N, C-alpha and C positions, 0 to 999 in steps of 0.2 A: 503495499499499500504506500503510494507516493504521499510526499509532504504537499498539502494544500496550501498552505501559507507559503512555501518556498524558503522557510527559514529555519526549520528544524528537521535534520535530515536524521532520523533514525528508523528502526523498523517498526513502523506504525502498526502492523498487523501483530507483531509478538506484543508491543505495548497495549494494544486494545485486549489482547488474550490475559494479560498480567491483571487487567481490571476485572476481571469475572469474579463475582456473578452479577457485577454493577452492568446495568443497561447502556448500551454504547451506540452512537449515531456516528458513521463513517461516510454516509452519502454525501459527496462534495457539496452538492446544492443545499442540502440540508444543513451542514456544518457551516456554509458561507452566510446562509439565512440567520443562523444563531450567532454570527459574528458582528452582528449589527446592533445599534440601538437608534435612538433618535438624533443621534450626531448630524443628521441631514438638516436638521432646523438650521444649522450654521453652514453657510457655502464654504466658509474657510476650514472648519472641521470635515466636512464632506469631502473636500479635495484632499486632505490629509489622511484620512481613514478609510476612504471608500476601497482602497486596494489591501486593507489589513483583514487577514482571516486566521481562524484557529485550524488545526489539523483533526481533531477528534472531540467529540461531545461525549461526555459522561452525565448520566441522570441516576444519581444515588437517591434511594427511597427513604433510607434511615442514617442516623449519625454514624453508625459503624460502617456502612457503605461510604458515607463521606470521607471518613477516616481512611479507608482503603485507597480511595482515589488520590488522597493527599499523599499518603505514604508511598504509592507506585510513582508519581510524579516526582517526589522528593528524590526517590533513589535514581531516577533517571535524567535529573536536572532539567524537566519539562516545565516551562512557565505555565501558570494557571491563571486563567480568568474565571471569576465567578458571574454567573448570569441568573437573574430573576425573571421579571417579566420584560426586560430589555426596554424600560419606559424611560430611561436615562438620556439626558440630552447632550452629553460632553465626551461620549465615547468609553464611559466607565464599563461597559460590556464588551469592549472591543479588544481581541487579542493582539496588540500592537506588534507583539514579539513572536506571535502564533503559538502553538501549543496546544494545552488541553483546556477546553472550555467546561467548565462544571456547572450544569444547570440544577437549580435548586428547586424547581417546581413541584418535584414529586414528593419533597420534604414539608408537606403542607397541613400537617395536623394541628388542629386546635386543642391544646393540651388541658387547658383550665380556665375556666371563668369563675371569677369571684366578684365579691362587692368592691368595686372600683379598679378591678384590673383583669387582664386576660394575658394568658401565656399559650404562645403559639410557636410551630417551627418556623424557620425563615423563609420556607417557599409559601407559605399561606398567602392567598390574596386578600386584599384588604376588604374588598366586598363581602367575601365569605366571613371574615372575623367581624365586620359590622352585623351580617345577618346572625351569626351565633350570639353576639351581644344583645341584639334586639329581643330575643326570646327571653333574656334576663332582665328586660327594661332598660337597657345600657345601650352604648355606642361608644365609638372610638372617640378620643379627645380630638384628634385631627386626622385627616387623610388626604391625600393628593387627589387631583382631578382625574387621576388615570386608576381609581381603586379598581375597577373590573378587571385589570390586567397586570397591574402592579403587586409585587410581593412586599411583605412587610420587611424582609431582611434587606431588599434593595433599598426601600425608603428610610431605614434605619442607616444603613451604609451610606447613601449618598443624599439623602432629601434634609429637609430642614424645617420647613413650613408647609401648611396647606388648609383645606377647608376645616375651620375649627381654630386656627391659631389666633384669629382675632379674639376669641374667648379664653383660649388656654396657653397662649403664648407659642414660642417655638418648641421643636422637638427637643432640643438640649435643655430647655428649662426644667428646674427641679420639679420631679414628682412625673413628668411625662414618660421618661424611659426608667422604668424600675430595675430591670436586669437584663443583661446580654450575656449569652454563653457563646464563645468563639474557640475554635480549634487552631492549634499552631501548625505549621508546615514543617515537619521535621521528620526524621526516621520512624517515630513513635508518635503520632500528633497527641497532643496533649489538650484536655479541654479546661479552659480559663472563664471563671466566672467574674462579671463585673456588675457591682450594685452601687445605687446611689450616685454620687459625684463620679465614681470610677467608670461609668457608661462612657464617658466622655473620651476615654482613651481609645475607644474603637469606633464610636459613632462620629458620622461624617467624614470617615477616612476612605471611601469609595471601595472598600473592601481590599485594601491594600496591607493591612496590618493584621490579619486575622480572618478566620472563615467563621461568619457568624450562622449559627445553627438554630439558637431558640431566643426569643425576645418576649419579654414581660413589659406590657404596656399599661398606662392609665386608662381607665374607662371612665365614662361620666354617665350620668342618669340621661335617659332619652327624653326628647322633647318634641312637642308637635311643631316641626319646622315649617314655615311658610315661605315660598319664594314670591318676592315682590320684585317689580320691575318698574321702573318709573323713567321717563325722559325728560331732558331739559334743552332749552335753545341753545345753549353753549356749554362748553366744557367746564369753563370755571363755575357755572352754576351747579353742574353736575357733581365737581369734584368736591366743592364746599358742602352739599348735602352730603357726600359720601362721607367726608370727615365728621360732620356733625352726627350722623347716624352711627359712626364707629366710636364715637366719644360720648354720646348722650347718657346721662345716668339711668333714664326710664327704658331704655332699649338694651337687649342682650344678643346682639347678632353673632353668628359665628361666621359670616361671610359678608363683606361689602366691597363690590367691585365697580370701577367706573370706566367706561369704554367709548372711546372716540366714535362719533357717528358713522365716519367711514369705514371703521373696522365691522360696525353692526350690519353693513350691507353684506357683509360675507358670512352672516348668519342666516342661511336659507329656511331654517325649520322654525324662525321666528318671524318670517316674513307674513304679513297679514295680522300679527299680534301687536306690532309696535308701530308707532309713528313714524314716517320716514324723516330722514335728515336730522334727527335729533340725537343728542348724546345720551348715553345710557347709564342708570344706576341700577345695579343688581344685588340684592339682598336675601340673605337668610336669616329671617328672625322667628323667635317662638311666637305660636299665634296669640299668646296675651299681650304680646307687644306690637301687634300689627297696627292697631289704632294709632297708638303713639307715633309709630314710624310714618304713618299716612298722613298724620297733622304736620310733622317736621318736613316731609316732601312738599305739602302745600305751601308752608311758610317759606320754603326755599324757592319757590316759583316752579316746581316740577309738576309733570303731569303723569298720574298713575295709568299704568297701562295693563299689568297682570298682578293679581295675588292669587298663588295656587298651592294648594296642598297637593300630596302625592296623587290623590285619587283624581282630583280635577287635572291635573297635570298629564297624567296618563291618558284621560279621556280626551285630552285636547291634543294628544300626541307630541307633546312638548318634550324634550330632554330634560335631566336635572338642569338646574340654573348653574351648577358648578362647571357643567360643560361648556360654558361661556366665559369662564374665568381663568386665572392663573395661566399656565400654558397651553390649555385647551383653547384659549383665545387666538394664540399663534397657530394652533394646528387648523382651526376652522378656516383662516385665511390661506394656509399652505395648501389646504385641499383643492382650492381654486387656482392657486399662483404661487408656483415655487421661487419667484424671485423675491419674496419676501423673507425677512429673517426678524431677529428680535435682540434685544439686549436685557440686562438687569441692573436696576439703578435704584439707589436707596435716595429718597427724598430728605432734605436736611432738616426743614420745618414743615412737616405735615399739615400746619394749620394755615399756612400762608398759600392762600389761592392765588392771590396777585402775583407772586413770584412764579408761580407754575405758568401764568399768562405769558410773562416776559420770557422764561424758558422756551415756551412753545413756538413764539415768535421767532427766537435765535435758531431753534432747531431746524426750521425748514418743513416744507410740504412733504419731504419723504419720510418724515418721523411721526408717526400717529400714536400718541400716548394712551395708554391703558394702566390705571393704577389698581392695585389691591392694598387694602388695609389690613395689618396685622398687630399684635400686640408683643414687645420685647421688653422683658423687664417690668411689665404692667403698664408701660406707655405705648400709646396709638403711633405706629409707624406707617408709612406710606412707601409702596415699592413701585417703581414704574416699569413695566414690561412691555415696552413700545412696540409696534410693528414697524421695520425698517425697510423701505424698499432698496434693496442692496445692489449699489453700482460699483462697488469695488472696495478693498481693503483701505485706501486712502481716504475714501469717504467716511468709512465706518470710524476709522481712528478719528477723523475730525468731528463726528458726532459725539463721540466718547469725551473729547476735549471739550466741547460745549456744555454738556453735563457737567463736567469737573469745574469749569469756569463759573458755573452757578451754585458751586458748593455741593454737588451731588457726588456720591460714591458709585463707580462702575464697577459691578462684578461681572467680568468679562464672561459671557456664553459662549465665546468662541476659541476656548482653549481646553484641552484635556489634561493640562497639567495644573495640580492644585494650586501651586504658588502663583501662577499665572492668572488665576481665577479671583475669587473672591476672597481668598485668606491673605494673598499678597507676601505673607512671609510664612517660613517653615513653622510648623507645630511640632516642637521638639518631643512633646508627649508622644504624639502619633509616631514619629520617627523612632523614638526608643522602644515603643512596643511594636513596630515593625521589625526591627532589629532581633526583638526578644522572640517574637511568635514566627517571624519568616526570616530566619538566619540566612538563607541562601537567595533571599531576594526574588523568589519565584512568582509570587502575586503581582501581576501586572495589569 
């Protein structure tokens, strides 16, 4: 069996045999398919990574099978890439050096549900976790807009915020991640258990410093969530209303999104439900807070378009409102036009709508803003995930500089290197644990 990657030249047939009884996939087309994630959101990453493939896929179903995969790869000095649902945007699931792809989706058991927590294997889908919690009157504290196909291990390894982060903060904040179990990559893989603040030693390291096998997360009481959509004459008004809704004492939303009217044109499943040419405010609020939100929308000059519980939403054939927020917004545009891309930007003062107007004027017509509100350290924060009509790296760099000149922090979505993205500097705790749990540096 030849090397698919063209980088690792060993007897892949013999290597696959040593992985038995673990299921393996060696069909080149399937291996190449599992060598991709959503890096194509970025034209820069697409050019860098589109030719990177693994050589073999292993699909362990238990922790013992996972240990066996790691042991065999360690003995043969074969690079390893962990893959969950493949929903990452930066090439986290791409085997840049070739080698073995270990797919975790068959390690998907929900192990325990208790008061305020849920424990699962790393390959469990977050939609399945939410369904299991709902049977006990609970739900996940937060989840990404890709919950139907994203695994919890992938979210913990590479994610940070999601739907619910306006109520409960980022994943890294105290109490949201309760426990992580991870395996080392060595001759005899060892299990390490991280609890409390120690979870940060492996969280958000993109799976580079240990193989996450189990996660225990915070669960919260279920609420009757209502999707509310309102439109405004201009983006400033929609944004100001969004900040007011995110900050109001009498409203407890778990999601508040503001979307440029030009982006809304790319939401075909909302056609006929929203007024044309108006900027969108989309929220998830508890049923008991809807009237307060509607009063706020009216005070801010908005026009209510939709209020939908799940039954009404399904009857109307409308997707979950979170399918129009976070990076699902980007996906909706990319479905129609692959010349679009995006960026990730932190707003310096989320209360200053006038500063946003000045920024939008300086950015130009090829940048369409889209803001999400979350909480960090108890404070409301605004994140811009704009649609950018890509015309080259030089223009993208100029857009980044414009954001920075306005005091914004740019967390570059167009790199697959941790230090070139949002972190900017090396996390020495992560590096120390990588050296300890992956002494040969095989996780890539």
